[in-house]
C-alpha positions as CSV (number, residue, x, y, z in Angstrom):
1,X,0.0,0.0,0.0
2,X,2.9,2.3,0.7
3,X,4.2,1.7,-2.9
4,X,0.7,2.3,-4.3
5,X,0.4,5.6,-2.4
6,X,3.7,6.8,-3.8
7,X,2.6,5.8,-7.3
8,X,-0.7,7.6,-7.0
9,X,1.1,10.7,-5.8
10,X,3.5,10.5,-8.8
11,X,0.5,10.2,-11.1
12,X,-0.6,13.6,-10.1
13,X,2.7,15.1,-11.2
14,X,3.0,13.1,-14.4
15,X,0.3,14.7,-16.5
16,X,-0.1,18.2,-18.0
17,X,-3.1,20.5,-17.9
18,X,-4.7,18.8,-20.8
19,X,-4.2,15.2,-19.6
20,X,-1.1,14.5,-21.7
21,X,1.8,12.7,-20.2
22,X,4.7,15.0,-19.6
23,X,7.9,14.3,-21.6
24,X,9.9,14.2,-18.4
25,X,7.3,12.0,-16.7
26,X,6.3,12.1,-13.0
27,X,8.2,12.9,-9.8
28,X,11.3,10.8,-9.9
29,X,11.6,10.4,-6.1
30,X,8.1,9.2,-5.8
31,X,8.4,6.8,-8.7
32,X,11.6,5.4,-7.3
33,X,9.9,4.9,-4.0
34,X,7.1,3.1,-5.7
35,X,9.4,0.9,-7.7
36,X,11.4,0.0,-4.6
37,X,8.3,-0.8,-2.7
38,X,6.9,-3.1,-5.4
39,X,10.2,-4.9,-5.8
40,X,10.5,-5.4,-2.0
41,X,7.0,-7.0,-2.0
42,X,7.9,-9.3,-4.9
43,X,11.2,-10.3,-3.2
44,X,9.4,-11.0,0.1
45,X,6.3,-12.6,-1.4
46,X,7.2,-13.9,-4.9
47,X,4.0,-16.0,-4.9
48,X,1.9,-13.6,-2.9
49,X,-1.7,-12.8,-3.6
50,X,-0.7,-9.4,-5.1
51,X,2.4,-10.5,-7.0
52,X,0.7,-10.2,-10.5
53,X,-0.7,-6.8,-9.5
54,X,2.6,-5.6,-8.3
55,X,4.2,-6.4,-11.7
56,X,1.4,-4.5,-13.4
57,X,1.9,-1.5,-11.2
58,X,5.7,-1.7,-11.9
59,X,4.9,-1.2,-15.6
60,X,2.8,1.8,-14.7
61,X,5.6,3.3,-12.7
62,X,8.1,2.8,-15.6
63,X,5.6,4.3,-18.0
64,X,4.9,7.4,-15.8
65,X,8.7,7.8,-15.5
66,X,9.2,7.4,-19.3
67,X,11.8,4.7,-18.5
68,X,11.5,2.8,-21.8
69,X,14.1,0.1,-21.2
70,X,12.7,-1.0,-17.9
71,X,9.2,-0.9,-19.3
72,X,10.3,-2.9,-22.3
73,X,11.9,-5.4,-20.1
74,X,8.7,-5.9,-18.1
75,X,6.7,-6.5,-21.3
76,X,9.2,-9.0,-22.6
77,X,9.0,-10.9,-19.3
78,X,5.2,-10.8,-19.3
79,X,5.0,-12.2,-22.8
80,X,7.5,-14.9,-21.9
81,X,5.4,-15.9,-18.8
82,X,3.5,-19.1,-19.6
83,X,1.5,-19.1,-16.3
84,X,-1.5,-16.9,-16.9
85,X,-2.0,-16.5,-13.2
86,X,1.3,-14.6,-12.9
87,X,0.1,-12.0,-15.4
88,X,-2.3,-9.2,-14.3
89,X,-3.7,-9.1,-17.8
90,X,-4.7,-11.5,-20.5
91,X,-2.4,-11.7,-23.5
92,X,-4.9,-9.9,-25.7
93,X,-5.1,-7.0,-23.2
94,X,-1.3,-7.0,-22.8
95,X,-0.9,-6.6,-26.5
96,X,-3.2,-3.6,-26.5
97,X,-1.3,-2.1,-23.5
98,X,2.1,-2.3,-25.1
99,X,0.6,-1.0,-28.4
100,X,-0.7,2.1,-26.6
101,X,2.1,2.7,-24.1
102,X,5.3,1.8,-25.9
103,X,5.2,0.0,-29.2
104,X,4.9,3.1,-31.5
105,X,8.2,4.4,-30.1
106,X,10.2,1.2,-30.7
107,X,12.5,0.5,-33.6
108,X,14.6,-2.5,-34.6
109,X,17.6,-1.3,-32.6
110,X,15.7,-1.1,-29.3
111,X,15.5,-4.8,-28.5
112,X,17.3,-8.1,-29.0
113,X,14.3,-10.2,-28.0
114,X,13.5,-12.2,-31.1
115,X,9.7,-12.2,-30.8
116,X,9.4,-8.5,-30.1
117,X,11.9,-7.7,-32.8
118,X,9.9,-9.8,-35.3
119,X,6.8,-7.8,-34.5
120,X,8.7,-4.6,-34.9
121,X,10.0,-5.7,-38.3
122,X,6.5,-6.8,-39.4
123,X,5.3,-3.3,-38.6
124,X,8.2,-1.7,-40.5
125,X,7.1,-3.6,-43.6
126,X,3.9,-1.5,-43.8
127,X,3.5,1.2,-46.4
128,X,0.7,3.5,-47.6
129,X,0.5,2.7,-51.3
130,X,2.6,1.5,-54.2
131,X,4.2,4.9,-54.6
132,X,5.6,4.6,-51.1
133,X,7.8,1.7,-52.2
134,X,10.0,4.1,-54.2
135,X,10.0,7.0,-51.6
136,X,12.8,6.7,-49.0
137,X,10.7,8.7,-46.5
138,X,7.8,6.2,-46.6
139,X,9.3,3.0,-48.0
140,X,9.0,-0.1,-45.9
141,X,12.1,-1.8,-44.4
142,X,14.4,-3.4,-46.9
143,X,15.4,-7.1,-47.1
144,X,19.0,-6.1,-46.5
145,X,18.1,-4.3,-43.2
146,X,16.3,-7.5,-42.0
147,X,19.3,-9.7,-43.1
148,X,21.5,-7.5,-41.0
149,X,19.6,-8.6,-37.9
150,X,19.9,-12.3,-38.5
151,X,22.2,-12.8,-35.6
152,X,19.5,-11.6,-33.2
153,X,17.4,-14.6,-34.1
154,X,20.1,-17.3,-33.2
155,X,18.1,-20.4,-32.2
156,X,14.9,-18.9,-33.7
157,X,15.6,-19.5,-37.3
158,X,12.0,-20.5,-37.9
159,X,10.9,-17.1,-36.7
160,X,13.5,-15.3,-38.8
161,X,12.5,-17.2,-41.9
162,X,8.9,-16.3,-41.3
163,X,9.9,-12.6,-41.2
164,X,11.7,-13.0,-44.5
165,X,8.7,-14.8,-46.0
166,X,6.4,-12.0,-44.9
167,X,8.7,-9.4,-46.5
168,X,8.8,-11.5,-49.7
169,X,5.0,-11.6,-49.8
170,X,3.9,-8.1,-48.7
171,X,6.8,-6.0,-49.8
172,X,8.6,-7.8,-52.7
173,X,5.3,-9.2,-54.0
174,X,7.1,-12.5,-54.6
175,X,4.8,-15.4,-53.5
176,X,7.2,-18.0,-55.0
177,X,9.9,-16.9,-52.6
178,X,7.5,-17.5,-49.7
179,X,7.0,-21.1,-50.8
180,X,10.8,-21.7,-50.7
181,X,11.1,-20.1,-47.2
182,X,8.1,-22.0,-45.8
183,X,8.1,-25.6,-47.0
184,X,5.0,-27.7,-47.1
185,X,4.2,-29.5,-43.8
186,X,6.7,-27.4,-41.9
187,X,5.1,-28.7,-38.7
188,X,5.3,-27.1,-35.2
189,X,2.6,-25.8,-33.0
190,X,1.5,-22.4,-31.6
191,X,1.1,-19.0,-33.1
192,X,4.2,-19.1,-35.3
193,X,3.4,-22.5,-36.8
194,X,-0.1,-21.3,-37.6
195,X,1.2,-18.0,-39.1
196,X,3.6,-19.9,-41.3
197,X,0.8,-22.2,-42.5
198,X,-1.5,-19.3,-43.3
199,X,1.2,-17.3,-45.1
200,X,2.1,-20.3,-47.2
201,X,-1.6,-20.7,-48.1
202,X,-2.1,-17.1,-49.2
203,X,1.2,-17.3,-51.1
204,X,-0.1,-20.4,-53.0
205,X,-3.2,-18.2,-53.8
206,X,-0.9,-15.4,-55.0
207,X,1.0,-17.8,-57.2
208,X,-2.3,-19.1,-58.7
209,X,-1.5,-22.6,-57.4
210,X,-4.4,-25.1,-57.8
211,X,-3.8,-26.2,-54.2
212,X,-4.5,-22.7,-52.8
213,X,-8.1,-23.3,-51.9
214,X,-7.4,-26.5,-50.1
215,X,-4.6,-24.9,-48.2
216,X,-6.8,-22.0,-47.1
217,X,-9.5,-24.3,-46.0
218,X,-7.0,-26.4,-44.0
219,X,-5.6,-23.2,-42.4
220,X,-9.2,-22.2,-41.4
221,X,-9.7,-25.6,-39.9
222,X,-6.5,-25.4,-37.9
223,X,-7.5,-22.0,-36.4
224,X,-7.7,-22.2,-32.6
225,X,-6.4,-19.0,-31.0
226,X,-8.0,-15.5,-30.9
227,X,-8.0,-13.7,-34.3
228,X,-6.7,-16.7,-36.2
229,X,-10.1,-17.8,-37.5
230,X,-11.1,-14.4,-38.8
231,X,-7.8,-14.0,-40.6
232,X,-8.2,-17.3,-42.3
233,X,-11.8,-16.5,-43.2
234,X,-10.6,-13.3,-44.8
235,X,-7.9,-15.2,-46.9
236,X,-10.5,-17.8,-48.1
237,X,-13.1,-15.1,-48.8
238,X,-10.6,-13.1,-51.0
239,X,-9.7,-16.2,-52.9
240,X,-13.3,-17.1,-53.6
241,X,-14.1,-13.5,-54.6
242,X,-11.2,-13.4,-57.1
243,X,-12.2,-16.8,-58.4
244,X,-15.8,-15.5,-59.0
245,X,-17.1,-18.1,-56.6
246,X,-18.9,-15.8,-54.3
247,X,-21.8,-18.1,-53.9
248,X,-19.6,-20.5,-52.0
249,X,-19.1,-17.8,-49.3
250,X,-22.8,-17.8,-48.6
251,X,-23.5,-21.5,-49.3
252,X,-25.1,-23.6,-46.5
253,X,-22.3,-24.9,-44.3
254,X,-19.8,-22.2,-45.5
255,X,-16.9,-21.8,-43.0
256,X,-16.9,-18.1,-43.7
257,X,-19.1,-16.7,-40.9
258,X,-17.6,-13.4,-40.0
259,X,-20.4,-10.8,-40.4
260,X,-18.1,-8.0,-41.6
261,X,-16.5,-10.1,-44.3
262,X,-19.9,-11.3,-45.6
263,X,-21.3,-7.7,-45.6
264,X,-18.4,-6.2,-47.4
265,X,-18.8,-8.8,-50.2
266,X,-22.5,-8.1,-50.4
267,X,-22.1,-4.3,-50.5
268,X,-19.3,-4.1,-53.1
269,X,-19.1,-7.3,-55.2
270,X,-22.3,-9.3,-55.2
271,X,-24.6,-9.4,-58.2
272,X,-28.4,-9.3,-58.2
273,X,-29.1,-13.0,-57.8
274,X,-26.9,-13.4,-54.7
275,X,-28.3,-10.2,-53.2
276,X,-31.8,-11.3,-53.8
277,X,-31.1,-14.7,-52.4
278,X,-29.5,-13.3,-49.2
279,X,-32.3,-10.7,-48.7
280,X,-34.9,-13.4,-48.6
281,X,-32.8,-16.1,-46.8
282,X,-34.8,-17.0,-43.7
283,X,-31.9,-18.5,-41.9
284,X,-29.6,-15.4,-42.4
285,X,-29.2,-12.8,-39.6
286,X,-31.5,-9.9,-39.9
287,X,-28.6,-7.4,-40.3
288,X,-27.3,-9.4,-43.3
289,X,-30.7,-9.7,-44.9
290,X,-31.3,-5.9,-44.5
291,X,-27.8,-5.0,-46.0
292,X,-28.4,-7.4,-48.9
293,X,-31.9,-5.9,-49.6
294,X,-30.7,-2.3,-49.2
295,X,-27.8,-2.9,-51.6
296,X,-30.0,-4.6,-54.1
297,X,-32.7,-1.9,-54.1
298,X,-30.2,1.0,-54.0
299,X,-28.2,-0.3,-56.9
300,X,-31.3,-1.1,-58.9
301,X,-32.5,2.5,-58.6
302,X,-29.2,4.2,-59.1
303,X,-28.3,2.0,-62.1
304,X,-31.6,2.1,-64.0
305,X,-33.1,-1.3,-63.2
306,X,-36.5,0.1,-62.4
307,X,-38.5,-3.0,-63.2
308,X,-36.2,-5.0,-60.9
309,X,-36.8,-2.5,-58.2
310,X,-40.6,-2.7,-58.6
311,X,-40.4,-6.5,-58.2
312,X,-37.9,-6.7,-55.4
313,X,-39.2,-3.8,-53.3
314,X,-42.0,-6.2,-52.3
315,X,-39.4,-7.7,-49.9
316,X,-39.4,-4.6,-47.8
317,X,-41.9,-5.1,-44.9
318,X,-44.7,-2.5,-44.9
319,X,-44.0,-1.8,-41.2
320,X,-40.2,-1.5,-41.6
321,X,-38.8,1.1,-39.1
322,X,-36.5,4.0,-39.8
323,X,-33.2,4.2,-37.9
324,X,-33.3,6.6,-35.0
325,X,-31.3,9.8,-35.6
326,X,-29.2,9.1,-32.6
327,X,-28.5,5.4,-33.5
328,X,-24.8,5.4,-34.5
329,X,-24.4,1.6,-34.2
330,X,-26.8,0.5,-37.0
331,X,-25.4,1.3,-40.5
332,X,-27.5,3.6,-42.7
333,X,-26.9,1.2,-45.6
334,X,-29.2,-1.3,-43.9
335,X,-32.2,1.1,-43.5
336,X,-34.6,-0.7,-45.8
337,X,-37.6,1.4,-44.6
338,X,-36.5,4.3,-46.7
339,X,-37.7,2.4,-49.8
340,X,-41.3,2.7,-48.5
341,X,-41.0,6.5,-49.3
342,X,-44.4,8.0,-49.8
343,X,-43.2,10.8,-52.0
344,X,-42.8,14.6,-51.5
345,X,-45.1,17.6,-51.5
346,X,-42.8,20.5,-52.1
347,X,-42.1,19.2,-55.6
348,X,-45.0,16.8,-56.0
349,X,-43.8,13.2,-56.3
350,X,-45.8,10.0,-55.8
351,X,-44.6,7.0,-53.8
352,X,-41.3,5.6,-54.8
353,X,-42.7,2.4,-56.2
354,X,-45.0,4.4,-58.4
355,X,-42.1,6.5,-59.7
356,X,-40.1,3.3,-60.4
357,X,-43.1,1.8,-62.2
358,X,-43.3,5.0,-64.4
359,X,-39.6,4.7,-65.2
360,X,-39.8,1.0,-65.9
361,X,-42.3,1.9,-68.6
362,X,-40.3,4.9,-69.9
363,X,-36.8,5.3,-68.5
364,X,-36.6,8.9,-69.8
365,X,-39.9,10.1,-68.2
366,X,-38.9,13.6,-67.0
367,X,-41.2,13.6,-63.9
368,X,-40.1,10.1,-63.0
369,X,-36.4,11.0,-63.2
370,X,-36.9,14.2,-61.2
371,X,-38.7,12.3,-58.5
372,X,-36.0,9.7,-58.4
373,X,-33.6,12.6,-58.0
374,X,-35.7,13.8,-55.0
375,X,-35.5,10.4,-53.4
376,X,-31.7,10.3,-53.8
377,X,-31.3,13.9,-52.6
378,X,-33.5,13.6,-49.6
379,X,-32.1,10.3,-48.4
380,X,-28.4,11.3,-48.6
381,X,-27.5,9.1,-51.5
382,X,-25.4,11.6,-53.4
383,X,-21.7,10.7,-54.1
384,X,-20.4,13.2,-51.5
385,X,-22.7,11.9,-48.7
386,X,-20.4,9.6,-46.7
387,X,-22.4,7.1,-44.8
388,X,-24.2,5.4,-47.6
389,X,-22.4,5.9,-50.9
390,X,-19.1,5.6,-49.2
391,X,-19.9,2.0,-48.3
392,X,-21.7,1.0,-51.5
393,X,-20.1,2.9,-54.4
394,X,-16.6,4.0,-53.4
395,X,-14.1,1.6,-55.1
396,X,-11.9,-0.5,-52.9
397,X,-8.2,-1.4,-53.5
398,X,-7.5,-4.4,-55.7
399,X,-5.7,-6.1,-52.8
400,X,-8.7,-5.5,-50.4
401,X,-11.7,-7.6,-49.8
402,X,-14.4,-6.3,-52.1
403,X,-11.9,-4.9,-54.5
404,X,-12.9,-7.2,-57.5
405,X,-15.1,-5.7,-60.2
406,X,-18.7,-5.6,-59.1
407,X,-21.0,-8.3,-60.5
408,X,-23.9,-5.8,-60.4
409,X,-24.4,-4.4,-63.9
410,X,-24.8,-0.8,-64.9
411,X,-23.4,2.6,-64.2
412,X,-24.6,4.9,-61.4
413,X,-27.1,7.4,-62.6
414,X,-25.9,11.0,-62.2
415,X,-28.5,13.4,-60.8
416,X,-26.9,16.4,-62.6
417,X,-26.9,14.5,-65.9
418,X,-30.7,14.0,-65.4
419,X,-31.2,17.7,-64.8
420,X,-29.1,18.6,-67.8
421,X,-31.1,16.3,-70.1
422,X,-34.4,17.7,-68.9
423,X,-33.1,21.3,-69.3
424,X,-32.3,20.5,-72.9
425,X,-35.6,18.9,-73.6
426,X,-38.4,21.4,-74.5
427,X,-40.9,18.6,-74.4
428,X,-40.2,18.0,-70.7
429,X,-42.7,20.8,-69.8
430,X,-42.1,24.1,-68.1
431,X,-42.5,23.0,-64.5
432,X,-40.1,20.1,-64.9
433,X,-37.6,22.2,-66.8
434,X,-37.8,25.0,-64.2
435,X,-37.2,22.5,-61.4
436,X,-34.3,20.9,-63.2
437,X,-32.7,24.3,-63.6
438,X,-33.3,25.0,-59.9
439,X,-31.8,21.7,-58.8
440,X,-28.8,21.8,-61.3
441,X,-27.8,25.2,-59.8
442,X,-28.3,23.9,-56.3
443,X,-26.0,21.0,-56.9
444,X,-23.2,23.5,-56.2
445,X,-24.7,24.9,-53.0
446,X,-23.3,26.1,-50.7
447,X,-19.6,25.7,-51.4
448,X,-19.4,25.9,-55.2
449,X,-18.5,22.2,-55.3
450,X,-20.7,19.7,-57.1
451,X,-22.5,17.5,-54.7
452,X,-24.6,15.7,-57.3
453,X,-22.0,13.7,-59.1
454,X,-18.6,15.2,-58.6
455,X,-18.2,16.5,-62.1
456,X,-17.2,20.1,-62.8
457,X,-19.4,22.7,-64.4
458,X,-17.9,26.2,-64.8
459,X,-19.4,29.1,-62.9
460,X,-20.3,30.6,-66.3
461,X,-22.5,27.6,-66.9
462,X,-24.2,27.9,-63.5
463,X,-24.7,31.6,-64.2
464,X,-26.3,30.7,-67.6
465,X,-28.6,28.2,-65.9
466,X,-29.6,30.9,-63.4
467,X,-30.3,33.5,-66.1
468,X,-32.3,30.9,-68.1
469,X,-34.4,30.0,-65.1
470,X,-35.2,33.7,-64.4
471,X,-35.8,34.5,-68.1
472,X,-37.9,31.5,-69.3
473,X,-39.7,30.7,-66.1
474,X,-40.0,33.9,-64.1
475,X,-43.3,33.0,-62.4
476,X,-42.2,29.5,-61.4
477,X,-41.8,29.1,-57.6
478,X,-38.4,27.6,-58.3
479,X,-37.3,30.8,-60.0
480,X,-38.7,32.9,-57.1
481,X,-36.9,30.8,-54.5
482,X,-33.5,31.0,-56.0
483,X,-31.8,34.4,-55.7
484,X,-28.1,33.4,-56.1
485,X,-26.0,30.8,-57.9
486,X,-22.8,29.3,-56.7
């Protein structure tokens, strides 16, 4: 208790006015007293009831004192401890702690512990994009730099070879080199053995080896420890996506059960048949059904499949509920209730299904297109509205899950293109043309940037639309409401 009191007092002096840890840390005398007290307890009672707690508090004392080497030594000792009862945290929580307290400041020269050094080297392989590979400031660690540390891995050649294999795969983009560094049936147990097995499986996939799928399935079957199963599911899902075998991900008995993996594939890659199937699958979780149905209906409307929308919108329950404004947990791209839209009064539009039926009969119907634009506008479906389109239309990287070309046909309809077509069509009628002018100009409100489709129209063009609205439709409420252009 004396040591804890000293530590608490030191805590008061360790932080600045804004809650940030001071560079010099807390009061040295108090922190030294705390350290001595905890060490005295551990010496007197190495198996005491508070031994694990004392070691945890030692780490806190070293952190408050910014003593990186002592703190690092404690983490290494904690990770090496096989008896969970002698740790005050689970391994997962310990990983999170070192990541927050110390790991970001560590480099390859800060430790000779093989396991921690391997983790640091894996981190140093990260890079932002392909351009970073050629930029010395942002480039990942080189193979030569890793080779220079070979001596630190004496007795742990299996771990060193894994680090080299990871560099070959992620940095050098050379899956064939991975297969040489990690032979088949390498054996072993534990985290490293599993990591080697999974890396070899994804390397087989990268090399287009026919045995890749079997290796990925075997790795998934071998997953036992935290996070292993999800990683293996991701590898198999990416393989099936690239192989255009997406149906196998969602087949009965599929080993890929991670909700986020399944949802990403539905949102970005799935075609209409799969979306329709998952939207009506009685055994699927409600969240998955809603995301599949929302994606299906959203893409049908924004890609011109109006007849398909009329048919599939019957899957939306009549009593479907809107998501509460303060519900930040439920994704907006699962809010199927919006497709029960009853229409608008300001610019008179019928129910959404009626509008879709009109467009199914005549895809160029001016009123139907304007009302579809109203639905898109009022429900935040424009390209710059992050929260819906960000998760359904924004392309993903080719090396990411969901990065394969979408199996959903068609190109997204541009709201501004609709307005321009109606403006140029005298047969569209004065009310429709006036509203199209009004909305085309307001695509640039209030910043002067186009929020309707991201294309660029000159200010001179927006001025011309404004003058045309005032000149040709002076009595229109839309001309009267608009006093500026952007």
